[in-house]
C-alpha positions as CSV (number, residue, x, y, z in Angstrom):
1,M,0.0,0.0,0.0
2,R,1.4,3.4,-1.0
3,P,1.8,6.1,1.7
4,S,-0.9,8.2,0.1
5,Q,-3.4,5.3,0.3
6,L,-2.4,4.8,4.0
7,R,-3.0,8.4,4.8
8,L,-6.4,8.3,3.0
9,S,-7.3,5.1,5.0
10,A,-6.3,6.8,8.3
11,A,-8.4,9.9,7.5
12,A,-11.4,7.8,6.5
13,F,-11.0,5.9,9.8
14,A,-10.9,9.1,11.8
15,L,-14.1,10.3,10.0
16,L,-15.9,7.1,10.7
17,A,-14.9,7.2,14.3
18,A,-16.1,10.8,14.6
19,S,-19.4,10.0,13.0
20,M,-19.9,7.0,15.3
21,T,-19.2,9.2,18.3
22,T,-21.6,11.9,17.1
23,G,-24.2,9.3,16.5
24,C,-23.8,8.0,20.0
25,G,-24.1,11.5,21.4
26,F,-27.2,12.1,19.3
27,V,-28.9,8.9,20.5
28,N,-28.0,9.7,24.1
29,S,-29.5,13.2,23.6
30,L,-32.7,11.6,22.5
31,R,-32.8,9.2,25.4
32,A,-32.1,12.1,27.7
33,K,-35.1,14.0,26.4
34,S,-37.2,10.9,26.7
35,Q,-36.2,10.6,30.4
36,L,-37.0,14.3,30.9
37,N,-40.4,13.7,29.5
38,D,-41.0,10.7,31.7
39,G,-39.8,12.7,34.7
40,A,-42.1,15.6,34.0
41,Q,-45.0,13.2,33.7
42,A,-44.1,11.5,37.0
43,Y,-43.7,14.9,38.7
44,R,-47.1,16.0,37.6
45,A,-48.5,12.8,39.0
46,R,-46.7,13.8,42.4
47,N,-44.5,10.7,42.1
48,Y,-41.5,12.7,43.1
49,P,-38.9,9.9,43.8
50,E,-39.6,8.4,40.3
51,A,-39.3,11.9,38.7
52,Q,-36.0,12.3,40.5
53,G,-34.8,9.0,39.0
54,H,-35.7,10.0,35.4
55,F,-34.1,13.4,35.7
56,Q,-30.9,11.9,37.1
57,K,-30.8,9.4,34.3
58,A,-31.3,12.3,31.8
59,L,-28.3,14.1,33.3
60,E,-26.2,10.9,33.1
61,L,-27.1,10.5,29.4
62,N,-26.4,14.1,28.5
63,P,-24.4,16.1,31.1
64,Q,-24.9,19.2,29.0
65,Q,-28.7,19.1,29.5
66,K,-29.3,22.5,31.0
67,N,-32.6,21.8,32.9
68,A,-31.9,18.4,34.3
69,R,-30.1,19.6,37.4
70,L,-32.8,22.1,38.4
71,F,-35.4,19.4,37.8
72,I,-33.5,17.0,40.1
73,A,-33.4,19.6,42.8
74,R,-37.0,20.4,42.6
75,S,-38.1,16.8,42.7
76,I,-36.0,16.2,45.8
77,H,-37.4,19.4,47.3
78,A,-40.9,18.2,46.6
79,Q,-40.2,15.2,48.8
80,Y,-39.5,17.4,51.8
81,K,-42.4,18.0,54.2
82,P,-42.4,21.6,55.6
83,G,-42.7,21.6,59.4
84,V,-41.9,17.9,59.9
85,E,-38.8,17.8,62.0
86,Q,-38.1,14.0,61.7
87,E,-34.5,13.3,60.9
88,A,-35.2,11.7,57.6
89,N,-37.3,14.6,56.5
90,V,-34.6,17.1,57.5
91,A,-32.0,15.0,55.7
92,K,-34.2,15.3,52.6
93,A,-34.1,19.1,52.8
94,R,-30.4,19.1,53.0
95,E,-30.3,16.8,50.0
96,A,-32.4,19.3,48.1
97,I,-30.1,22.1,49.3
98,K,-27.0,20.2,47.9
99,A,-28.9,19.7,44.6
100,Y,-29.6,23.4,44.4
101,Q,-26.1,24.2,45.1
102,D,-25.0,21.9,42.2
103,V,-27.4,24.0,40.0
104,L,-25.7,27.2,41.1
105,A,-22.2,25.8,40.5
106,A,-23.3,25.4,36.9
107,E,-25.6,28.5,36.8
108,P,-24.5,31.1,39.3
109,D,-27.3,33.5,38.3
110,N,-30.1,31.0,38.9
111,D,-32.2,32.9,41.3
112,D,-34.8,30.2,41.8
113,A,-32.1,27.8,43.1
114,Y,-30.5,30.5,45.3
115,N,-33.9,31.5,46.9
116,A,-34.8,27.8,47.4
117,V,-31.6,27.3,49.5
118,V,-32.6,30.3,51.7
119,Y,-36.1,28.9,52.1
120,L,-34.9,25.4,53.1
121,F,-32.3,26.6,55.5
122,R,-35.1,28.7,57.2
123,M,-37.6,25.8,57.2
124,I,-35.2,23.4,58.9
125,K,-34.3,26.2,61.3
126,D,-30.6,26.3,60.5
127,E,-30.3,30.0,61.1
128,Q,-26.6,30.0,61.1
129,S,-26.3,28.3,57.7
130,E,-28.9,30.7,56.4
131,R,-27.0,33.7,57.6
132,N,-23.8,32.3,56.1
133,W,-25.5,31.7,52.8
134,L,-26.9,35.3,52.7
135,M,-23.6,36.8,53.8
136,Q,-21.8,34.9,51.1
137,R,-24.1,36.6,48.5
138,A,-23.8,40.0,50.2
139,N,-20.0,39.9,50.1
140,L,-19.7,38.5,46.6
141,E,-18.3,41.5,44.6
142,S,-18.9,39.9,41.3
143,A,-22.7,39.6,42.0
144,P,-25.0,42.5,40.9
145,G,-25.5,45.2,43.5
146,V,-29.2,44.7,43.5
147,K,-28.8,41.0,44.5
148,R,-26.3,41.8,47.2
149,S,-28.6,44.5,48.5
150,Q,-31.4,42.0,48.8
151,A,-29.3,39.6,50.8
152,L,-28.2,42.4,53.1
153,T,-31.9,43.4,53.6
154,V,-32.9,39.9,54.6
155,L,-30.1,39.9,57.1
156,A,-31.1,43.4,58.4
157,S,-34.7,42.1,58.8
158,K,-33.5,39.3,61.0
159,N,-31.6,41.9,63.2
160,W,-34.9,43.9,63.4
161,Q,-36.8,40.8,64.5
162,C,-34.2,40.1,67.2
163,S,-34.7,43.6,68.8
164,Y,-38.5,43.5,68.2
165,N,-38.7,40.3,70.2
166,T,-37.4,42.2,73.2
167,T,-39.0,45.7,72.9
168,E,-42.5,44.2,72.3
169,Q,-42.5,41.9,75.3
170,A,-45.5,42.8,77.5
171,E,-43.4,43.3,80.5
172,N,-41.2,45.8,78.6
173,K,-43.9,48.2,77.6
174,A,-47.2,49.6,78.9
175,A,-50.0,52.0,77.7
176,V,-50.1,55.1,79.9
177,T,-52.7,57.9,79.8
178,K,-51.3,61.3,79.8
179,G,-53.9,64.1,79.7
180,D,-56.2,63.2,76.8
181,K,-53.7,61.0,75.1
182,T,-52.7,57.3,75.6
183,V,-49.0,56.7,74.9
184,V,-46.7,53.6,75.1
185,E,-43.9,53.7,77.5
186,Y,-41.0,51.4,77.1
187,R,-39.3,49.8,80.1
188,K,-35.9,48.3,80.3
189,P,-35.9,44.5,80.5
190,K,-35.1,43.0,83.9
191,Q,-32.1,41.3,82.5
192,Q,-29.4,43.7,81.2
193,R,-28.2,41.1,78.7
194,D,-31.6,41.2,76.9
195,Y,-31.2,45.0,76.5
196,D,-27.6,44.6,75.4
197,E,-28.5,42.0,72.8
198,A,-31.3,44.0,71.4
199,M,-29.0,47.0,71.2
200,K,-26.3,44.9,69.3
201,C,-29.0,43.6,66.9
202,V,-30.2,47.2,66.1
203,T,-26.7,48.5,65.7
204,D,-25.6,45.7,63.4
205,G,-28.9,45.8,61.5
206,L,-28.6,49.5,60.7
207,Q,-25.2,48.9,59.4
208,L,-26.6,46.1,57.1
209,A,-29.5,48.3,56.0
210,D,-27.2,51.2,55.2
211,K,-24.9,48.9,53.1
212,A,-28.0,47.5,51.3
213,I,-29.1,51.1,50.5
214,S,-25.6,52.1,49.2
215,L,-25.8,49.1,46.8
216,D,-29.3,49.8,45.7
217,P,-30.5,53.3,46.7
218,N,-34.0,52.6,45.3
219,S,-34.7,49.5,47.3
220,E,-38.0,50.0,49.0
221,Q,-37.5,47.0,51.3
222,A,-34.0,48.2,52.5
223,W,-35.5,51.7,53.3
224,S,-38.4,50.0,55.1
225,F,-36.3,48.0,57.3
226,K,-34.1,50.9,58.0
227,T,-37.2,52.7,59.2
228,N,-38.1,49.7,61.5
229,L,-34.6,49.5,62.9
230,L,-34.6,53.2,63.6
231,L,-37.8,52.8,65.5
232,E,-36.3,50.0,67.5
233,R,-33.4,52.4,68.3
234,F,-36.0,54.9,69.5
235,K,-37.6,52.3,71.8
236,L,-34.3,51.4,73.3
237,A,-33.4,55.0,73.9
238,K,-36.7,55.4,75.7
239,M,-36.0,52.4,77.8
240,D,-32.7,53.9,78.8
241,G,-34.3,57.3,79.7
242,K,-32.4,59.1,76.8
243,E,-35.2,61.3,75.6
244,S,-33.0,63.5,73.3
245,D,-31.6,60.4,71.6
246,A,-35.1,59.0,71.3
247,A,-36.3,62.2,69.6
248,A,-33.4,62.1,67.2
249,Y,-34.0,58.5,66.2
250,Q,-37.8,59.2,65.7
251,K,-36.9,62.1,63.3
252,Q,-34.6,59.8,61.4
253,A,-37.2,57.1,61.3
254,D,-39.7,59.7,59.9
255,A,-37.3,60.6,57.2
256,A,-36.6,57.0,56.2
257,Q,-40.4,56.3,56.2
258,Q,-40.9,59.2,53.9
259,R,-38.4,57.8,51.5
260,T,-40.0,54.3,51.7
261,S,-43.4,55.8,50.9
262,Q,-42.0,57.7,47.9
263,L,-40.4,54.5,46.6
264,N,-43.6,52.7,47.1
265,Q,-45.5,55.2,45.0
266,E,-42.9,55.1,42.3
267,N,-42.9,51.4,42.2
268,K,-46.7,51.4,42.1
269,R,-46.8,53.8,39.1
270,K,-44.2,51.6,37.4
271,R,-46.2,48.5,37.8
272,E,-49.3,50.2,36.5
273,A,-47.4,51.5,33.5
274,E,-46.1,48.0,32.8
275,E,-49.6,46.5,33.1
276,K,-51.0,49.2,30.7
277,A,-48.2,48.5,28.2
278,K,-48.9,44.7,28.4
279,E,-52.5,45.2,27.8
280,A,-51.9,47.5,24.8
281,K,-49.5,45.0,23.4
282,G,-52.2,42.2,23.8
283,K,-54.8,44.3,22.0
284,T,-52.4,45.1,19.2
285,A,-51.4,41.4,18.8
286,G,-55.1,40.5,18.8
């Protein structure tokens, strides 16, 4: 056999091998789609373990299948029963969390997966993991400012709740009549550590809210929780008998509330404009 014939034969062999590989990939792609369809059918029938199996098989057949990972996570999530604290059920939630994290490893911008992890940590009452997860997003400089702001706002809301749980205890406040008015007087908790904890929560919470606003100045939620945290600071100043400080915090809270209301009206007008534009587009299409 002449060298030219040998080269031709080698090239033909390479082409044949490539076509066989391509054909195999094509067949697996078809099989993966079939598994996805079977999984979707099982999911609709609420047979979530079976759906999970189909979706996992689809991913094995075609690792490039974009939706398979999310479908796996959702089918595991659907097997978790909210509020049931049995070990096996909590383990199922953690399995779903891991599956959602796999989705995010492939698709960092998948908000559905990110929010599902937050929800599941909250449902199994793993507050520290939830905080760490949110803080990770808040500190991720490559993430959009709006998303970082949202994570910081959720953290600020937790700090507000921490203080609120103290200031709104029945033994820490009382309605008092002064002249023709009834006002609420706030009293310092019997345990100094309760007051100190509430103060720390408010201080840290205001820092989080301010950072959230710096990343997204038009965040209605961030401004709303800043308002609430300033009102908590007002209550704590009242408890401590610092009337001038209380008045200053009340003034700041009023200003933050005004900004919150302004953003609320702007967002309302924006939503109404979007609805009208959608309706007009629908009529034109019809």
